[in-house]
C-alpha positions as protocol buffer text, in pm:
chain_id: "A"
residue {
  index: 1
  type: UNK
  ca { x: -343 y: 1594 z: -42 }
}
residue {
  index: 2
  type: UNK
  ca { x: -272 y: 1861 z: -298 }
}
residue {
  index: 3
  type: UNK
  ca { x: -271 y: 1735 z: -654 }
}
residue {
  index: 4
  type: UNK
  ca { x: -436 y: 1399 z: -589 }
}
residue {
  index: 5
  type: UNK
  ca { x: -749 y: 1480 z: -775 }
}
residue {
  index: 6
  type: UNK
  ca { x: -844 y: 1266 z: -1067 }
}
residue {
  index: 7
  type: UNK
  ca { x: -926 y: 1404 z: -1410 }
}
residue {
  index: 8
  type: UNK
  ca { x: -1014 y: 1218 z: -1728 }
}
residue {
  index: 9
  type: UNK
  ca { x: -1070 y: 901 z: -1529 }
}
residue {
  index: 10
  type: UNK
  ca { x: -1050 y: 572 z: -1714 }
}
residue {
  index: 11
  type: UNK
  ca { x: -1376 y: 446 z: -1564 }
}
residue {
  index: 12
  type: UNK
  ca { x: -1577 y: 685 z: -1780 }
}
residue {
  index: 13
  type: UNK
  ca { x: -1514 y: 443 z: -2067 }
}
residue {
  index: 14
  type: UNK
  ca { x: -1581 y: 135 z: -1854 }
}
residue {
  index: 15
  type: UNK
  ca { x: -1210 y: 79 z: -1782 }
}
residue {
  index: 16
  type: UNK
  ca { x: -1052 y: 29 z: -1443 }
}
residue {
  index: 17
  type: UNK
  ca { x: -711 y: 167 z: -1379 }
}
residue {
  index: 18
  type: UNK
  ca { x: -408 y: 148 z: -1153 }
}
residue {
  index: 19
  type: UNK
  ca { x: -275 y: 504 z: -1136 }
}
residue {
  index: 20
  type: UNK
  ca { x: 30 y: 517 z: -908 }
}
residue {
  index: 21
  type: UNK
  ca { x: 245 y: 307 z: -675 }
}
residue {
  index: 22
  type: UNK
  ca { x: 436 y: 455 z: -382 }
}
residue {
  index: 23
  type: UNK
  ca { x: 666 y: 251 z: -155 }
}
residue {
  index: 24
  type: UNK
  ca { x: 761 y: 394 z: 185 }
}
residue {
  index: 25
  type: UNK
  ca { x: 1036 y: 254 z: 410 }
}
residue {
  index: 26
  type: UNK
  ca { x: 981 y: 187 z: 779 }
}
residue {
  index: 27
  type: UNK
  ca { x: 1116 y: 532 z: 873 }
}
residue {
  index: 28
  type: UNK
  ca { x: 861 y: 706 z: 648 }
}
residue {
  index: 29
  type: UNK
  ca { x: 1096 y: 786 z: 362 }
}
residue {
  index: 30
  type: UNK
  ca { x: 991 y: 757 z: -1 }
}
residue {
  index: 31
  type: UNK
  ca { x: 1193 y: 479 z: -165 }
}
residue {
  index: 32
  type: UNK
  ca { x: 990 y: 431 z: -486 }
}
residue {
  index: 33
  type: UNK
  ca { x: 716 y: 600 z: -684 }
}
residue {
  index: 34
  type: UNK
  ca { x: 584 y: 532 z: -1030 }
}
residue {
  index: 35
  type: UNK
  ca { x: 289 y: 662 z: -1229 }
}
residue {
  index: 36
  type: UNK
  ca { x: 124 y: 410 z: -1464 }
}
residue {
  index: 37
  type: UNK
  ca { x: -158 y: 614 z: -1612 }
}
residue {
  index: 38
  type: UNK
  ca { x: -76 y: 971 z: -1714 }
}
residue {
  index: 39
  type: UNK
  ca { x: -442 y: 1073 z: -1758 }
}
residue {
  index: 40
  type: UNK
  ca { x: -528 y: 975 z: -1401 }
}
residue {
  index: 41
  type: UNK
  ca { x: -364 y: 1169 z: -1122 }
}
residue {
  index: 42
  type: UNK
  ca { x: -249 y: 1525 z: -1174 }
}
residue {
  index: 43
  type: UNK
  ca { x: 125 y: 1550 z: -1233 }
}
residue {
  index: 44
  type: UNK
  ca { x: 306 y: 1554 z: -899 }
}
residue {
  index: 45
  type: UNK
  ca { x: 659 y: 1670 z: -830 }
}
residue {
  index: 46
  type: UNK
  ca { x: 914 y: 1462 z: -642 }
}
residue {
  index: 47
  type: UNK
  ca { x: 863 y: 1695 z: -347 }
}
residue {
  index: 48
  type: UNK
  ca { x: 487 y: 1622 z: -353 }
}
residue {
  index: 49
  type: UNK
  ca { x: 559 y: 1247 z: -339 }
}
residue {
  index: 50
  type: UNK
  ca { x: 797 y: 1303 z: -45 }
}
residue {
  index: 51
  type: UNK
  ca { x: 525 y: 1499 z: 137 }
}
residue {
  index: 52
  type: UNK
  ca { x: 264 y: 1229 z: 69 }
}
residue {
  index: 53
  type: UNK
  ca { x: 501 y: 958 z: 197 }
}
residue {
  index: 54
  type: UNK
  ca { x: 584 y: 1143 z: 519 }
}
residue {
  index: 55
  type: UNK
  ca { x: 224 y: 1245 z: 583 }
}
residue {
  index: 56
  type: UNK
  ca { x: 87 y: 897 z: 519 }
}
residue {
  index: 57
  type: UNK
  ca { x: 353 y: 743 z: 744 }
}
residue {
  index: 58
  type: UNK
  ca { x: 247 y: 973 z: 1030 }
}
residue {
  index: 59
  type: UNK
  ca { x: -125 y: 916 z: 977 }
}
residue {
  index: 60
  type: UNK
  ca { x: -68 y: 540 z: 956 }
}
residue {
  index: 61
  type: UNK
  ca { x: 126 y: 543 z: 1285 }
}
residue {
  index: 62
  type: UNK
  ca { x: -152 y: 737 z: 1457 }
}
residue {
  index: 63
  type: UNK
  ca { x: -432 y: 517 z: 1322 }
}
residue {
  index: 64
  type: UNK
  ca { x: -243 y: 203 z: 1427 }
}
residue {
  index: 65
  type: UNK
  ca { x: -267 y: 328 z: 1786 }
}
residue {
  index: 66
  type: UNK
  ca { x: -639 y: 399 z: 1768 }
}
residue {
  index: 67
  type: UNK
  ca { x: -764 y: 82 z: 1927 }
}
residue {
  index: 68
  type: UNK
  ca { x: -1086 y: 49 z: 2124 }
}
residue {
  index: 69
  type: UNK
  ca { x: -1031 y: -59 z: 2483 }
}
residue {
  index: 70
  type: UNK
  ca { x: -1202 y: -381 z: 2581 }
}
residue {
  index: 71
  type: UNK
  ca { x: -1321 y: -479 z: 2924 }
}
residue {
  index: 72
  type: UNK
  ca { x: -1085 y: -696 z: 3128 }
}
residue {
  index: 73
  type: UNK
  ca { x: -1329 y: -991 z: 3100 }
}
residue {
  index: 74
  type: UNK
  ca { x: -1330 y: -969 z: 2719 }
}
residue {
  index: 75
  type: UNK
  ca { x: -950 y: -943 z: 2715 }
}
residue {
  index: 76
  type: UNK
  ca { x: -915 y: -1246 z: 2946 }
}
residue {
  index: 77
  type: UNK
  ca { x: -1159 y: -1446 z: 2731 }
}
residue {
  index: 78
  type: UNK
  ca { x: -963 y: -1359 z: 2418 }
}
residue {
  index: 79
  type: UNK
  ca { x: -644 y: -1497 z: 2573 }
}
residue {
  index: 80
  type: UNK
  ca { x: -808 y: -1815 z: 2703 }
}
residue {
  index: 81
  type: UNK
  ca { x: -694 y: -2136 z: 2531 }
}
residue {
  index: 82
  type: UNK
  ca { x: -930 y: -2265 z: 2264 }
}
residue {
  index: 83
  type: UNK
  ca { x: -859 y: -2630 z: 2332 }
}
residue {
  index: 84
  type: UNK
  ca { x: -629 y: -2812 z: 2571 }
}
residue {
  index: 85
  type: UNK
  ca { x: -271 y: -2784 z: 2454 }
}
residue {
  index: 86
  type: UNK
  ca { x: -349 y: -2516 z: 2196 }
}
residue {
  index: 87
  type: UNK
  ca { x: -189 y: -2169 z: 2219 }
}
residue {
  index: 88
  type: UNK
  ca { x: -415 y: -1886 z: 2336 }
}
residue {
  index: 89
  type: UNK
  ca { x: -602 y: -1672 z: 2086 }
}
residue {
  index: 90
  type: UNK
  ca { x: -435 y: -1336 z: 2065 }
}
residue {
  index: 91
  type: UNK
  ca { x: -623 y: -1037 z: 1931 }
}
residue {
  index: 92
  type: UNK
  ca { x: -494 y: -899 z: 1602 }
}
residue {
  index: 93
  type: UNK
  ca { x: -277 y: -590 z: 1651 }
}
residue {
  index: 94
  type: UNK
  ca { x: -420 y: -267 z: 1517 }
}
residue {
  index: 95
  type: UNK
  ca { x: -313 y: -231 z: 1154 }
}
residue {
  index: 96
  type: UNK
  ca { x: -358 y: 139 z: 1091 }
}
residue {
  index: 97
  type: UNK
  ca { x: -504 y: 298 z: 781 }
}
residue {
  index: 98
  type: UNK
  ca { x: -554 y: 34 z: 512 }
}
residue {
  index: 99
  type: UNK
  ca { x: -800 y: 186 z: 261 }
}
residue {
  index: 100
  type: UNK
  ca { x: -901 y: 540 z: 183 }
}
residue {
  index: 101
  type: UNK
  ca { x: -1168 y: 585 z: -79 }
}
residue {
  index: 102
  type: UNK
  ca { x: -1293 y: 911 z: -223 }
}
residue {
  index: 103
  type: UNK
  ca { x: -1537 y: 974 z: -504 }
}
residue {
  index: 104
  type: UNK
  ca { x: -1237 y: 1005 z: -740 }
}
residue {
  index: 105
  type: UNK
  ca { x: -981 y: 741 z: -635 }
}
residue {
  index: 106
  type: UNK
  ca { x: -902 y: 464 z: -392 }
}
residue {
  index: 107
  type: UNK
  ca { x: -580 y: 435 z: -190 }
}
residue {
  index: 108
  type: UNK
  ca { x: -492 y: 86 z: -68 }
}
residue {
  index: 109
  type: UNK
  ca { x: -206 y: 33 z: 178 }
}
residue {
  index: 110
  type: UNK
  ca { x: -23 y: -294 z: 231 }
}
residue {
  index: 111
  type: UNK
  ca { x: 202 y: -282 z: 537 }
}
residue {
  index: 112
  type: UNK
  ca { x: 468 y: -554 z: 549 }
}
residue {
  index: 113
  type: UNK
  ca { x: 594 y: -716 z: 868 }
}
residue {
  index: 114
  type: UNK
  ca { x: 916 y: -514 z: 831 }
}
residue {
  index: 115
  type: UNK
  ca { x: 723 y: -186 z: 821 }
}
residue {
  index: 116
  type: UNK
  ca { x: 755 y: -114 z: 449 }
}
residue {
  index: 117
  type: UNK
  ca { x: 432 y: 32 z: 313 }
}
residue {
  index: 118
  type: UNK
  ca { x: 301 y: -12 z: -41 }
}
residue {
  index: 119
  type: UNK
  ca { x: 44 y: 250 z: -144 }
}
residue {
  index: 120
  type: UNK
  ca { x: -153 y: 180 z: -458 }
}
residue {
  index: 121
  type: UNK
  ca { x: -374 y: 452 z: -605 }
}
residue {
  index: 122
  type: UNK
  ca { x: -648 y: 306 z: -827 }
}
residue {
  index: 123
  type: UNK
  ca { x: -979 y: 391 z: -983 }
}
residue {
  index: 124
  type: UNK
  ca { x: -1268 y: 340 z: -739 }
}
residue {
  index: 125
  type: UNK
  ca { x: -1408 y: 65 z: -965 }
}
residue {
  index: 126
  type: UNK
  ca { x: -1083 y: -136 z: -960 }
}
residue {
  index: 127
  type: UNK
  ca { x: -1154 y: -488 z: -836 }
}
residue {
  index: 128
  type: UNK
  ca { x: -920 y: -711 z: -634 }
}
residue {
  index: 129
  type: UNK
  ca { x: -685 y: -432 z: -529 }
}
residue {
  index: 130
  type: UNK
  ca { x: -561 y: -643 z: -238 }
}
residue {
  index: 131
  type: UNK
  ca { x: -457 y: -918 z: -483 }
}
residue {
  index: 132
  type: UNK
  ca { x: -285 y: -660 z: -705 }
}
residue {
  index: 133
  type: UNK
  ca { x: -92 y: -503 z: -419 }
}
residue {
  index: 134
  type: UNK
  ca { x: 21 y: -842 z: -289 }
}
residue {
  index: 135
  type: UNK
  ca { x: 148 y: -932 z: -637 }
}
residue {
  index: 136
  type: UNK
  ca { x: 341 y: -603 z: -642 }
}
residue {
  index: 137
  type: UNK
  ca { x: 489 y: -704 z: -307 }
}
residue {
  index: 138
  type: UNK
  ca { x: 590 y: -1043 z: -452 }
}
residue {
  index: 139
  type: UNK
  ca { x: 764 y: -866 z: -741 }
}
residue {
  index: 140
  type: UNK
  ca { x: 939 y: -642 z: -485 }
}
residue {
  index: 141
  type: UNK
  ca { x: 1064 y: -940 z: -285 }
}
residue {
  index: 142
  type: UNK
  ca { x: 1174 y: -1130 z: -598 }
}
residue {
  index: 143
  type: UNK
  ca { x: 1351 y: -850 z: -782 }
}
residue {
  index: 144
  type: UNK
  ca { x: 1450 y: -594 z: -518 }
}
residue {
  index: 145
  type: UNK
  ca { x: 1507 y: -777 z: -191 }
}
residue {
  index: 146
  type: UNK
  ca { x: 1692 y: -1065 z: -361 }
}
residue {
  index: 147
  type: UNK
  ca { x: 1914 y: -821 z: -550 }
}
residue {
  index: 148
  type: UNK
  ca { x: 2260 y: -838 z: -387 }
}
residue {
  index: 149
  type: UNK
  ca { x: 2326 y: -472 z: -478 }
}
residue {
  index: 150
  type: UNK
  ca { x: 2014 y: -333 z: -310 }
}
residue {
  index: 151
  type: UNK
  ca { x: 2062 y: -180 z: 33 }
}
residue {
  index: 152
  type: UNK
  ca { x: 1756 y: -217 z: 253 }
}
residue {
  index: 153
  type: UNK
  ca { x: 1557 y: 102 z: 321 }
}
residue {
  index: 154
  type: UNK
  ca { x: 1729 y: 288 z: 35 }
}
residue {
  index: 155
  type: UNK
  ca { x: 1567 y: 418 z: -286 }
}
residue {
  index: 156
  type: UNK
  ca { x: 1487 y: 137 z: -529 }
}
residue {
  index: 157
  type: UNK
  ca { x: 1691 y: 141 z: -850 }
}
residue {
  index: 158
  type: UNK
  ca { x: 1628 y: -199 z: -1005 }
}
residue {
  index: 159
  type: UNK
  ca { x: 1561 y: -223 z: -1379 }
}
residue {
  index: 160
  type: UNK
  ca { x: 1420 y: -577 z: -1363 }
}
residue {
  index: 161
  type: UNK
  ca { x: 1169 y: -472 z: -1096 }
}
residue {
  index: 162
  type: UNK
  ca { x: 1065 y: -173 z: -1307 }
}
residue {
  index: 163
  type: UNK
  ca { x: 1014 y: -392 z: -1616 }
}
residue {
  index: 164
  type: UNK
  ca { x: 820 y: -668 z: -1438 }
}
residue {
  index: 165
  type: UNK
  ca { x: 607 y: -418 z: -1248 }
}
residue {
  index: 166
  type: UNK
  ca { x: 534 y: -218 z: -1563 }
}
residue {
  index: 167
  type: UNK
  ca { x: 436 y: -532 z: -1750 }
}
residue {
  index: 168
  type: UNK
  ca { x: 206 y: -650 z: -1470 }
}
residue {
  index: 169
  type: UNK
  ca { x: 29 y: -315 z: -1429 }
}
residue {
  index: 170
  type: UNK
  ca { x: 1 y: -267 z: -1807 }
}
residue {
  index: 171
  type: UNK
  ca { x: -178 y: -604 z: -1821 }
}
residue {
  index: 172
  type: UNK
  ca { x: -425 y: -486 z: -1554 }
}
residue {
  index: 173
  type: UNK
  ca { x: -482 y: -144 z: -1714 }
}
residue {
  index: 174
  type: UNK
  ca { x: -543 y: -296 z: -2060 }
}
residue {
  index: 175
  type: UNK
  ca { x: -817 y: -536 z: -1951 }
}
């Protein structure tokens, strides 16, 4: 990914940082991007964010299909009922790329049941990224999805979401 290198990282001073959030709709289109820490990621153009969104969507789709084949006995055992009257255990579906970590940054993906993907770029030392990304998702559901003027799968233009998200990430970055 061109331009995703980190310079002047916050962790050099013992800080942990959330750098950028990208939200991708189920078709792979960029519907939201926001940078929270200017000294983190190199400045990216809107076109760069569109390329990242489309590329990640394709890679995620491919990695979701990479699933080791199990023997028929193992598959039958996995579907066997646990106890009488209980539904069978179903194997978890392949989830695709969830975390990508480099020496400079970490990318965490949260894929919703509707196919919307939340990509959070953080410092490698950032703790509880899964908790952070789920809180971002909660803010999304509260302030974007409940907004009667928002059309699903379209770019997000919601001032209240921007304010609440900015406040939450600022709190994390100032710890």
